[in-house]
C-alpha positions in Angstrom: -19.4 -86.0 54.8 -18.5 -89.5 55.3 -20.5 -91.4 58.0 -17.1 -91.8 60.2 -17.2 -88.3 61.4 -17.8 -87.6 64.6 -19.7 -84.9 66.3 -19.8 -84.9 70.2 -22.4 -83.0 71.7 -21.8 -81.2 75.5 -25.1 -79.6 75.7 -27.0 -78.5 79.1 -30.4 -77.6 77.7 -32.7 -80.8 77.3 -34.5 -79.4 74.8 -32.0 -78.5 72.3 -30.3 -81.5 71.8 -33.3 -83.3 69.3 -32.7 -80.7 67.2 -29.1 -80.6 67.0 -29.3 -84.4 66.9 -31.6 -84.1 63.6 -29.2 -81.7 62.2 -26.2 -84.0 62.2 -27.9 -87.0 61.5 -29.6 -85.2 58.4 -26.0 -84.6 56.9 -24.6 -88.2 58.0 -22.8 -87.6 61.3 -22.1 -89.4 64.0 -23.2 -87.3 67.5 -22.0 -88.6 71.1 -23.1 -87.3 73.7 -21.3 -85.8 77.2 -23.6 -84.9 79.9 -20.9 -84.0 82.7 -17.7 -82.8 82.6 -16.3 -86.4 83.2 -18.0 -87.5 80.6 -16.5 -85.4 78.3 -13.1 -86.0 79.4 -13.7 -89.8 79.1 -15.0 -89.2 75.3 -12.4 -86.7 74.2 -9.6 -90.1 75.6 -11.3 -92.3 73.6 -12.1 -90.8 70.7 -11.6 -88.7 68.0 -14.2 -86.3 67.3 -14.0 -84.6 64.6 -15.9 -81.6 65.8 -16.9 -80.5 69.2 -20.4 -78.3 70.1 -20.7 -77.2 74.1 -23.0 -74.5 75.6 -21.9 -71.8 76.9 -22.9 -72.7 80.1 -22.1 -76.4 80.6 -22.7 -77.8 84.4 -22.4 -74.4 85.8 -19.3 -73.5 83.8 -18.1 -70.9 81.5 -17.8 -72.9 77.4 -15.5 -70.7 77.1 -13.3 -71.5 80.0 -13.8 -75.5 79.2 -12.8 -74.5 75.6 -10.2 -72.8 76.5 -8.5 -75.8 78.8 -9.6 -78.6 76.1 -7.5 -76.5 73.1 -4.3 -76.4 75.3 -4.8 -80.2 75.0 -6.0 -80.8 71.3 -5.0 -77.6 69.7 -6.6 -78.8 65.8 -10.2 -79.8 67.5 -12.5 -77.2 66.2 -15.1 -76.1 68.7 -18.6 -74.4 68.0 -20.1 -72.7 71.0 -24.2 -72.4 71.2 -24.6 -69.2 72.9 -27.6 -68.2 75.0 -26.1 -64.4 75.0 -25.0 -62.4 72.2 -23.2 -59.7 73.5 -20.1 -58.4 71.3 -17.9 -59.0 74.2 -18.7 -62.6 75.2 -17.8 -62.9 71.2 -14.9 -61.5 71.4 -14.1 -63.4 74.6 -14.8 -66.7 72.6 -12.9 -65.9 69.4 -9.9 -64.8 71.8 -9.1 -68.7 73.3 -10.0 -69.9 69.8 -13.4 -71.5 69.2 -14.2 -71.8 65.4 -17.5 -70.6 65.5 -21.3 -69.3 67.4 -24.2 -70.2 67.1 -26.8 -68.2 68.8 -30.4 -68.5 68.6 -32.7 -68.9 67.1 -31.3 -72.3 65.8 -32.8 -74.0 62.6 -31.5 -76.9 61.3 -29.8 -75.3 57.9 -27.7 -73.2 60.1 -26.5 -75.9 62.0 -25.8 -78.0 59.1 -23.8 -75.1 57.2 -22.3 -74.0 60.6 -20.8 -77.3 60.8 -19.9 -78.0 57.0 -17.9 -74.6 57.2 -16.1 -75.4 60.8 -14.8 -79.0 59.3 -14.0 -77.6 56.1 -11.7 -75.0 57.5 -10.6 -77.2 60.2 -10.0 -79.8 57.0 -8.0 -76.3 55.4 -5.7 -75.7 58.8 -5.1 -79.4 58.6 -4.0 -79.7 55.2 -2.2 -77.0 55.7 -0.5 -78.3 58.9 0.4 -81.6 57.5 2.2 -80.4 53.7 3.7 -78.0 56.6 5.2 -80.5 58.9 6.1 -82.2 55.6 8.6 -79.5 54.1 9.6 -79.2 57.6 10.2 -82.6 58.3 12.1 -82.6 54.5 14.1 -80.0 55.8 14.9 -81.2 58.7 16.2 -84.8 57.2 18.0 -82.9 54.6 20.1 -80.5 57.3 20.4 -83.6 59.2 21.8 -85.7 56.7 24.3 -82.8 55.5 25.9 -83.1 59.2 25.9 -86.4 59.0 28.1 -86.0 56.1 30.2 -83.2 57.6 30.7 -85.5 60.7 31.8 -88.3 58.6 34.4 -85.7 56.8 35.4 -84.2 59.7 36.0 -87.7 61.2 37.9 -89.5 58.3 39.7 -86.4 57.2 43.5 -87.5 57.4 44.4 -83.6 59.1 43.8 -83.0 62.2 41.4 -80.7 62.9 40.6 -78.9 66.7 37.9 -75.9 66.9 38.3 -73.9 70.0 36.1 -70.9 70.7 37.4 -67.4 71.8 38.8 -68.7 75.6 40.5 -71.6 74.1 37.9 -73.9 75.1 37.4 -77.1 73.0 34.7 -77.0 70.6 35.7 -80.2 68.1 38.5 -82.3 68.3 38.9 -85.1 65.3 40.8 -88.5 65.9 43.9 -87.2 64.2 44.3 -84.7 66.9 43.5 -87.2 69.8 45.9 -89.3 68.3 48.2 -87.1 67.5 48.7 -86.3 71.4 47.9 -89.3 72.9 44.5 -88.1 74.3 41.4 -90.6 75.0 37.9 -91.1 73.5 37.0 -89.0 76.6 34.4 -85.9 76.2 36.6 -82.6 76.3 33.8 -80.3 74.9 34.1 -77.0 77.0 37.4 -77.6 78.5 40.4 -75.5 78.1 42.7 -76.7 75.4 46.2 -76.2 77.1 44.5 -78.3 80.4 43.8 -81.0 78.2 46.8 -81.4 75.7 50.0 -80.8 78.0 52.5 -80.9 74.9 54.7 -77.4 74.8 54.6 -76.7 71.5 50.9 -75.8 71.7 51.4 -73.2 74.1 53.9 -71.1 71.6 51.1 -71.9 68.7 48.5 -70.0 70.5 50.6 -67.3 71.5 52.6 -66.9 68.5 49.0 -66.4 66.2 47.2 -64.3 69.0 48.2 -61.5 67.1 47.6 -63.0 63.5 51.3 -62.5 62.5 52.5 -66.1 62.2 50.5 -68.9 60.1 52.1 -71.8 60.1 54.3 -73.4 63.3 55.6 -76.9 63.3 54.8 -79.2 66.0 57.7 -81.9 67.2 57.5 -85.0 69.1 59.3 -86.7 71.0 59.0 -89.8 68.7 60.2 -87.4 66.1 56.6 -87.1 64.5 56.5 -83.5 62.9 53.4 -81.5 62.4 52.3 -78.5 60.4 49.8 -76.5 62.3 47.9 -73.9 61.1 45.9 -71.7 62.9 42.6 -69.7 61.3 40.2 -66.9 62.8 37.0 -68.1 62.7 34.6 -65.0 63.1 32.0 -65.2 66.0 33.0 -68.9 66.9 36.9 -68.9 67.9 39.6 -70.5 65.7 40.1 -73.8 64.1 43.6 -75.2 64.5 44.8 -77.3 61.8 47.4 -80.0 61.4 49.5 -82.0 58.9 51.9 -84.8 59.5 54.7 -83.9 57.5 57.4 -86.2 59.5 57.7 -87.7 55.7 59.0 -84.4 54.3 61.2 -84.0 57.1 63.0 -86.5 56.7 63.5 -86.3 52.6 64.6 -82.9 53.5 67.1 -84.0 56.3 68.3 -86.5 54.1 68.6 -83.9 50.8 70.8 -81.8 53.6 72.6 -84.2 54.3 73.2 -85.1 50.8 74.0 -81.3 49.7 76.2 -81.0 52.8 78.8 -84.2 51.9 78.8 -82.6 48.4 79.6 -79.8 49.6 82.3 -80.5 51.3 83.7 -82.9 49.2 83.9 -80.0 46.9 85.9 -77.7 49.0 89.2 -79.3 48.6 89.2 -79.3 44.8 88.0 -75.9 44.3 91.0 -74.9 46.4 93.6 -76.7 44.1 91.9 -75.0 41.0 92.5 -71.5 42.5 95.9 -72.2 43.7 96.4 -73.4 40.4 94.9 -70.4 38.7 96.8 -68.4 40.9 100.0 -69.9 39.9 100.0 -69.6 35.9 101.7 -66.3 35.4 104.4 -67.4 37.6 105.1 -70.3 34.4 105.6 -67.9 31.8 104.2 -64.5 29.8 100.3 -64.7 29.5 98.5 -62.6 26.6 95.8 -60.2 27.9 93.2 -62.7 26.5 94.7 -65.4 28.7 94.5 -63.1 31.8 90.8 -62.1 31.2 90.3 -65.7 30.7 92.1 -66.8 34.3 90.3 -63.3 35.8 86.9 -65.7 35.3 87.6 -69.0 36.5 88.8 -66.9 39.7 85.4 -65.3 39.9 83.8 -68.8 39.1 85.3 -70.7 41.5 85.1 -68.0 44.8 81.5 -68.1 43.7 81.2 -72.0 43.4 83.5 -71.5 46.8 80.9 -69.1 48.6 77.9 -71.5 47.9 79.7 -74.4 49.0 80.6 -72.2 52.3 77.1 -71.1 53.0 75.8 -74.5 52.3 78.3 -76.1 55.0 77.6 -73.3 57.5 73.7 -74.4 56.7 74.5 -77.9 57.9 76.3 -77.2 60.7 73.5 -74.4 62.0 71.0 -77.1 61.0 72.5 -80.1 62.9 72.5 -78.0 66.1 76.2 -77.3 66.5 76.3 -73.5 67.7 79.6 -73.0 69.1 79.4 -70.9 72.4 76.7 -69.0 73.5 77.5 -65.8 75.3 75.3 -63.0 76.5 75.0 -60.5 73.4 73.7 -57.0 73.0 72.5 -57.0 69.4 72.4 -53.3 69.1 76.5 -53.4 69.3 76.2 -56.5 66.7 73.9 -54.0 64.3 75.9 -51.0 64.3 79.0 -53.5 63.3 76.5 -54.5 60.4 75.9 -51.6 59.0 79.9 -50.1 59.1 80.4 -52.6 56.5 77.3 -52.3 54.5 77.5 -48.5 54.7 80.0 -48.4 51.2 77.0 -50.6 49.5 74.2 -48.3 51.0 76.2 -44.9 49.7 77.6 -46.4 46.3 73.3 -46.7 46.0 72.5 -43.7 47.0 70.5 -45.3 49.2 68.6 -43.5 52.7 69.3 -45.5 56.3 66.5 -45.7 58.9 67.6 -46.6 62.1 65.4 -46.5 65.1 67.0 -48.6 68.4 64.6 -48.7 71.7 66.7 -46.8 74.5 67.3 -50.1 77.2 67.3 -53.3 74.9 67.9 -56.4 77.0 70.4 -58.7 75.5 70.2 -61.8 73.8 71.5 -65.6 75.0 73.5 -66.7 71.5 76.3 -67.1 69.1 77.2 -63.8 68.2 78.7 -64.5 64.8 75.3 -66.6 63.6 73.8 -63.4 65.2 75.6 -61.0 62.8 75.4 -63.2 60.1 71.5 -63.0 59.9 72.0 -59.2 60.1 74.2 -59.0 57.2 71.7 -61.4 55.2 68.6 -59.6 56.3 70.0 -55.8 55.8 72.1 -57.1 52.5 68.9 -58.5 50.5 67.6 -55.3 51.4 70.0 -53.2 49.9 70.5 -55.7 46.8 67.2 -55.6 45.8 65.9 -51.5 47.0 66.8 -49.7 44.0 68.7 -46.4 44.1 67.8 -43.5 46.0 65.3 -45.9 48.0 64.6 -46.3 51.7 65.9 -48.9 54.2 64.9 -49.2 57.7 66.3 -51.2 60.6 64.5 -50.7 64.3 64.8 -52.5 67.4 62.4 -52.3 70.2 61.6 -54.7 73.5 58.4 -55.9 73.8 57.6 -58.0 77.3 60.5 -60.0 77.5 61.0 -60.3 73.6 63.3 -58.5 71.2 61.6 -57.6 68.1 63.8 -56.8 65.2 62.3 -55.1 61.9 63.7 -54.7 58.5 61.9 -52.5 55.8 62.8 -51.7 52.3 61.3 -49.9 49.4 62.3 -52.3 47.1 60.0 -54.7 44.3 58.5 -56.3 46.6 57.9 -60.6 47.1 54.7 -62.0 45.0 52.3 -63.3 47.5 52.7 -66.7 45.8 56.8 -67.1 46.5 56.1 -65.8 50.2 55.7 -69.1 51.6 58.4 -70.5 49.8 60.8 -67.9 51.1 62.8 -69.3 53.6 62.8 -72.7 51.7 67.1 -73.6 50.6 67.7 -72.3 46.6 64.1 -70.5 46.4 64.1 -67.0 44.8 61.2 -65.1 44.3 60.0 -65.1 40.9 60.1 -61.3 40.1 63.7 -61.5 40.9 66.1 -60.5 37.5 68.3 -63.5 36.1 71.7 -61.0 36.4 71.0 -60.0 40.3 73.3 -62.8 41.8 72.0 -65.1 44.9 71.9 -68.5 45.6 68.3 -68.4 47.3 70.5 -69.7 50.9 70.5 -66.5 52.6 67.1 -66.4 53.9 67.7 -70.2 54.2 70.2 -69.7 57.1 68.4 -66.6 58.5 65.5 -69.1 59.4 67.6 -71.8 60.8 69.8 -68.9 62.9 66.8 -67.8 64.0 64.8 -71.2 64.9 68.2 -71.7 67.0 67.7 -69.2 68.9 63.9 -70.3 69.8 62.8 -67.4 68.0 60.2 -66.7 64.8 60.7 -65.0 61.2 57.9 -63.9 58.9 57.6 -62.1 56.0 55.1 -58.8 55.1 55.1 -57.5 51.3 53.6 -55.5 48.7 53.9 -55.8 45.7 55.9 -52.4 44.4 55.6 -50.5 47.8 58.6 -52.8 49.5 58.8 -56.1 52.2 59.3 -55.8 55.5 61.1 -59.2 57.5 59.8 -59.0 61.4 62.3 -61.8 63.5 61.2 -62.5 67.3 63.8 -63.1 69.5 63.5 -63.9 73.0 65.4 -61.4 75.6 67.8 -62.9 78.3 66.6 -63.5 81.8 69.4 -64.1 83.9 67.0 -66.3 86.1 65.4 -68.1 83.3 68.8 -69.5 82.2 69.4 -70.2 85.8 66.8 -71.8 86.1 67.0 -73.7 82.8 70.9 -74.5 83.7 69.5 -76.5 86.6 
C-alpha cells in the first residue's frame, strides 16, 4: 500500500497504541491519533483517512454509537472496532450500524495487518463499484437531459401549435405558436385552467365537441381572418393534446376556387337554358327520325345533368357566402316526414327497409327550412343510392340536452378509412364508388355547409362491408337564448 494511506486511531487504551503503530508502520501506512471526541472530529474534517480504528469504549462513550454517527456523515469510511468483549449480541449490533470488521483480543501484529488490508481492499472495491455506478448513472442522466433538451427544442420550434392539458383541462405545456395564435404573453400558465387563460369562443366548442371523441378536427377562426385547424387527441394517464395548424392560406385558395366556380357556373346557366330551348324546338321545325329523337333525348338528359350540377354549385356558393334567407322556427320531424314522403317511391323501387325512430317532444330548430330539407334529401338520398336492394336504412332523431341529434344509417358498402377525412370536400367521391353510379361529389359538401351555417356539427362513422352512419348535431331552439342573441 502507498504511504499516503492514512489510518486514524481512536483508542482509549494506551497499552495497545504501540502495537497498532508498529503494525501500521510495518505495512507502510501513516498513523494519526485522536485522544478525544473533539480531536477525532477535527482530524476527520481536516484530512481524509483511509480507515478508522476505534475502541468499543472511547472516552466513556460507546464506540458503536460514535461509529454510527460518523457513518451518517462519512458513509464510505471503513471502520474497524477494537472490541474488549466478544458476545454475539455485541458483534451483531456492531455490524448492523455498518462497521467493517471487529478486532478482538488478544491482538497480534499479523492479525492487525491482515484485517486492515482486507478492510481497505473491501473499501476500495466498494469505491470502484460506486464510481462505476455513478459514472453509469451520470451518463444515463446526461443522455436523458440531452433528449429532453432536444424535445424542448423541437417543441419550441415546431411550426404547429401544441398544447398539453391534463384531465381537468389544466395547462401542462404550451409552445410559442399557441401563445402567438391566441395573443398570450410569456407568463407561466402551467396549472391554470385553459378556459380561464384563453378567452377565445372557439376553444370551449372544441373541448365540448371532442369530450366524447366524436369529432377529431375543428376549425378555430380569428377576427383578423386567420383560420387554424385544431385536432384533439387523448393521451392515456396524462390528459389531452391539442395541435393546431394554420390553414389560412388554404382557406383563401379554397375561397378563390369557390368564387371562380361560382362565377363560371352562373355564366353557364344562360347558354344551357338556350340549348335546352332549341332542343325542345327541333321537333317543331320538321319531322325527325327515330335515331334523331334518340340523339336529342341524350342531349336533353346531358343538359339536365349539367344544369343540376350548376344549380348545386350556385346553391353551395350562396350557402357558403352566408346568404341563407329568412330563418324561422322549424320542427325537424315535420321536414323529415316531408322528405320521406318524396323518397318513398325510390325506397320501394329498391325494396329497401326503412326504420324510423323519433323521440317524443322533440324541440324545434331555428333555421332555414329549405336548407334543412335539402340536408335531409341529400343524406337520405345518398343512403338510398348506395344501399343495395333489400338493404336497411335507419333514420333517428333525439334530443340530448340543448341539442337535436340526427342519425342516418345504411347497410351499404361503407366508406374506406382513407376517404373519410375528405368525404365532405367538393367533388370528392369515395374510391369504392362505381363509375356507373351517378353523382357530382357535391351533395355532402352542401350538407356540411348547411350544418355549419346552422352552428351544428357533422361526422361520419363507416366500416367497409357493413355500412355508414352520418351524425348531425344541431342546437335546439331556445326562445330565451334567441332573445338574448337578438338583444
